[in-house]
Each structure stands twice: as structure tokens, then as C-alpha cells.
C-alpha positions, 0 to 999 in steps of 0.5 A: 135260789142260793142257799142261806149262808151261816157265818160262824165267828169262833176262835174258841172251839177247835172245830165246828163239825157238829154245826157244819154237819147239822146246818148242811143237812138243813140245806145251808152253807156254813163259813167259819172264821178265826180271828186271824182271818176276820178282816179278809173273811168279812169282805167275803161273807158279811154282805150275804150271811143270813145268820151270824153266830159268834163266840167270845173274842169277836166284836159285833160292832156297828161297823160290822153290823152295817155290812150285814145286809142279808142278816136275820139274826146274830146268835151269841154262842153262850150267855154273854152278848155284851160284844154286840151293838144292840142299837145298831142291830135293832136299827138294822132289823136284826134279831139278837139272841144268846143261849142263856140256859145251857149251863146253869148246873155247871156254873152254879156247881163251879160257883159253889166249889169256889165258895167252899174252897175259900170258906175252908181255906184249902189253898192255904192248908195245901201251902202249909203241907207243901212247905213241909209242915203238918200243922192244922193250926197254921191257918186261922180265921176258918168259920163254920159255913153255917155262921157265914153270910153269902151275898149274891149280886144278881138273882137270875137263873144261876144265882137261884141254883147257887142259893138252892145248893148252898141251903143244906150247908146252913149259910145265911143267903142275901141278894141284891137284884132290883129287877126281881120281885120280893116274892121270888126271894121269899120263894127261895128263902133269900133275903133281899137287900140293897147293894150297900147292905149286900157289900156290908154284910157279905162274908162271901160275895158271889157275882151273877149280873150281866155286863152293862153300863150300870154293872161295869166296874161296880166292884171297885174301891168304893164298894170294896171299902164297904165290905167286912175285913177279910171278905171273899169274892167269887166271880163266874159272870163277867170280868168287867164287873170288877175293877181289877186294879182296885181288887188287887189293892184291896187284897194287898191291904187285907181289906179283901181276904181273897178271890176266886175268879173264872172270868177276867176283863182281858181274856186271855190275860197278861200272865205277868199281871199282879192279879194272876200271881197273888196267892190269895186269888184262885183263877180258872180259865173261863171254864165254869160253863164247861161239861161235855153235856153243856157243850153239846147242849149249847151247840144243839140250842144254837143250831136250833135258833139258826133254823128258827131264824132262817125259816121264820125270819124271827127268834122268839128269844130275841133280846131286842124283840120288843124294839123290833116290833 
């Protein structure tokens, strides 16, 4: 009997040594494909792959899924699964899962760090010193954190940890998430509000929602106009949540005071774009998830799900398991 083939689509990590060794020891074959080889490798591997593991940068669309004739599961190597055509996978009987809980501490740490950076205007102060001035009054508008309102769009695992980590600073925390019961907000001492109220009241708005048809470009000219003048935006979820041209215009007009972004709609971005070259914008390279521990955790959990899929034909955490019943 042929060994199960595990097909890894990964152009992010420099190597897949752990996956190859672990899955080989399980008795599986492993093939790794980089973006530049995708077209050629698809013809070799798609029809026989038992499991597909993919990183950001690869699109697992209907055209690819239709060729996965032996596939039991598609596994996103991270939290984001928006690159998978869920309907096509479900119609093909393929379980789709992500790894939602491997980097909660890292992303919430990164979010709070970005928030504190904006609250204390650290880049502005640093620019004053680097310009040759030692003037503590050169930056205006800095407020004690305890007088600020932090808004969370989405109140899932990461947003909950952000709320917990901000509580000792004394900030007022509000959140909008139509899928979370009121008692959960009460448990975390967070005030549930409408989307409109969230935009109107937040001094600092942090985004924590998946990218869906409903959330794509939800931060746009219309919603930004609701915000207080000088409000600050933090995004560590998905770049497509923000309509970036609208954000640039809002910052240029002074409506938005600044932004801290770990994700962009296009990654890698056009490095000449206006957004990347604004003094008011702090950008990190989709690194909020990263720590040595988180990366190890991700790789272990991903391989665990491969074994589950191959050995049982199902994945308990499949995002489409209800539709597959």
C-alpha cells in the first residue's frame, strides 16, 4: 500500500525539517512546494495528496480543490483560513481546519505593545530627540492611559487576553462582537457596544475579527468618520479589514491620529506605498504571532492534525464539520 502523501505549500518558512521528520516517522511521504514551483508541483501531487498544509501566500481555491481527489483535510498553518474556498472543500468532502490557539499570548502582547506605543507617542518623542532637541513639551495630546477608552472589534481569544492585560493600566474597555453573549463581556468587565458606538467612543481601536465578506474593508471612510479626531487604530488580525487608501486619507486629514499595523492587505507590500511611508504609522512585518515557543507549538499542533486526519479521516476542530455531517 502506498504511503499517505502530505503536501506542504509553504513559501514562508525557510525549512520544514520538523514536519518532514515527524511525518516521515509516522510512515507518511512529504512533499514541500514553494510558490515558484506551484504550477508544476500541482500536476505531480494534487491528485494523490492525503492532506494539504498551507501557509499564507497560497490560494487553495476551487480550481485546486477540484483536483484533490484523495484529500481528507486542508490545514492552515496558522489562524487565517480565508484563502480556502470553504464551499468547494465541503462539497468535495474535505475537512478544513486552522490552528487558532497557538499564539494567543504573542499576538495579545504585540497588540498591547503597539497600543502603549501609540498612547505614549514614543515615535514622536524619539523623532524630537533625533532632530537635535531635548524638549519634553514638543509632543502634545498625551493622556494618562486611565483616561482613555480602548475599543475592541471582535471579542475572541486574543481580544479577551488584550482586555485582561490592559485592565491593570486602568483603561476603559468596550467591545463589539455580535456572536458573544453578554455574560462573557461581564465576566471580563468589558462593556458590549454597537459597532457605531465602538467607532464613536474608542480613543484606541484594536481589530480582532476574521476576514470575511462582512468584515472586509469594514474600516473605511464611512466608519472612520465616526471616530473621534486623533483616534488611533491597531490591527493585528487581517489586513483586508481596513481599506488602506481610506486610512491614508483619514490620517492625512488629521481625523485619525495614527495607526499600528502588523498586517496589510498585500503582503509583502509595495514598499513605495503612501501607507508605509507615513510618520504616523508603525508597521511590523506580520510578526505578532512570532516567538520561538509559538512557532514550535504551531508546528507540533499542525502535525498532530495531519495524523488525526490520516488515521481517522476526520478532524475534530474542522471549521466545516457541521456541513460535512
